[in-house]
C-alpha positions, -999 to 999 in steps of 0.1 A, spaced: -491 -350 505 -506 -325 529 -540 -340 524 -527 -375 532 -507 -363 562 -533 -340 578 -541 -355 613 -577 -341 613 -586 -348 577 -593 -311 572 -579 -309 536 -600 -318 507 -603 -314 469 -632 -300 447 -630 -330 424 -619 -366 429 -581 -372 424 -560 -403 422 -541 -405 455 -523 -437 447 -489 -420 439 -492 -398 470 -500 -427 494 -466 -443 485 -448 -410 490 -445 -416 527 -421 -422 545 -405 -392 527 -367 -392 525 -350 -364 545 -313 -373 543 -293 -405 543 -314 -433 558 -338 -409 577 -374 -404 567 -404 -383 576 -434 -405 582 -463 -381 576 -497 -395 586 -497 -374 618 -521 -385 645 -546 -362 664 -537 -383 695 -502 -368 692 -515 -333 685 -504 -337 649 -467 -342 658 -442 -354 633 -426 -388 635 -395 -402 618 -382 -435 605 -345 -445 605 -337 -475 584 -305 -492 597 -294 -527 587 -272 -530 618 -295 -521 646 -329 -526 628 -353 -499 618 -362 -474 645 -394 -453 646 -391 -420 666 -425 -411 681 -457 -425 667 -476 -416 635 -511 -427 628 -515 -465 623 -526 -460 587 -527 -492 565 -507 -475 537 -479 -465 561 -479 -499 578 -475 -516 545 -445 -493 536 -429 -501 570 -432 -538 561 -417 -533 527 -388 -513 543 -379 -541 568 -404 -537 597 -397 -519 630 -372 -531 657 -376 -502 681 -400 -473 689 -383 -444 707 -408 -421 724 -395 -386 732 -423 -378 757 -458 -388 767 -476 -364 743 -465 -381 711 -472 -418 717 -504 -420 696 -507 -456 682 -476 -470 698 -495 -501 710 -508 -509 675 -472 -507 661 -459 -529 689 -487 -554 683 -480 -555 646 -442 -554 645 -431 -565 680 -410 -534 683 -395 -525 716 -409 -492 730 -385 -469 750 -396 -439 771 -383 -421 802 -399 -435 834 -411 -400 844 -434 -400 813 -443 -436 814 -474 -434 835 -503 -450 817 -481 -460 788 -472 -497 783 -435 -495 774 -410 -523 771 -381 -503 784 -381 -472 806 -350 -451 811 -344 -431 843 -321 -404 856 -308 -373 840 -276 -385 824 -273 -394 787 -277 -431 780 -260 -449 751 -286 -472 736 -262 -487 710 -232 -477 688 -254 -453 669 -281 -440 693 -279 -419 725 -309 -409 746 -305 -375 763 -330 -366 791 -342 -330 787 -368 -323 814 -388 -291 807 -417 -296 782 -426 -326 804 -407 -341 833 -396 -371 813 -388 -355 779 -359 -369 760 -341 -362 727 -324 -389 707 -292 -385 689 -284 -407 659 -248 -410 647 -239 -376 660 -257 -360 631 -295 -363 636 -311 -350 667 -348 -360 672 -361 -334 696 -398 -340 703 -412 -308 717 -379 -296 732 -363 -278 703 -372 -267 668 -362 -242 641 -379 -208 637 -380 -193 603 -390 -159 617 -360 -159 641 -337 -177 617 -326 -198 647 -334 -225 672 -363 -220 696 -381 -237 725 -419 -233 731 -424 -216 764 -462 -215 760 -464 -253 760 -439 -260 787 -460 -282 810 -433 -290 835 -407 -262 840 -393 -235 817 -363 -231 841 -356 -269 838 -359 -267 801 -334 -239 799 -309 -260 819 -317 -291 798 -309 -272 767 -273 -266 779 -267 -303 780 -270 -304 742 -238 -283 740 -219 -315 749 -230 -331 716 -225 -325 679 -253 -326 655 -263 -312 621 -300 -319 619 -328 -309 643 -359 -330 636 -388 -319 659 -422 -331 667 -436 -296 662 -421 -267 643 -397 -266 614 -369 -291 610 -335 -278 598 -300 -287 586 -271 -265 596 -233 -274 596 -223 -286 630 -203 -254 639 -232 -231 629 -257 -254 647 -238 -250 679 -238 -212 675 -276 -213 669 -280 -235 700 -259 -210 721 -281 -182 708 -312 -201 718 -299 -207 753 -290 -170 757 -326 -161 747 -341 -186 771 -320 -174 800 -332 -138 794 -368 -149 798 -364 -166 831 
């Protein structure tokens, strides 16, 4: 699966192997109706992307994987794509190809929409309810127009805003790749205290599940650490 998912094709084998079973392994189930897409794109710096299958609102893709024929075929088998939510301008990869194939509506914050053909741009700094299951939360910091997306008050898709650190056993942000403002990102992190979630699903770094109460404590710890580094 690592061989198939590698964005730069840097993994190989000494002898020929049958990849057919592996090619159908993506999207990989995470929990409930949420999947990890694999097939990372170098155009998104190898960022992770996710698929949410929902019969009520239609299938939603969060950030763009590589437009690989095997993955596209699986998307078709799973009901196509209704919407493509883009957390920020770095992880858009093949968004145009997915739009052309599936007609999916692309959503991004207007502060990150420069040069990106989107079907809907969100603005402002207040959370925006997209439908009964989805909320977009602007979190400027990594980029000016970064957003996270909350699904059913359980899954938080965080782009490059927030991830899990195995070494710290807690949530972290990436100061070394904060292109806009670390101070703004610290303030943005505090907005997430208004929401409940159990999963953090990032574009880079480790994903994690924690019970909601513990997740909040880990978020508070992360904010405390960030404030000390200002």
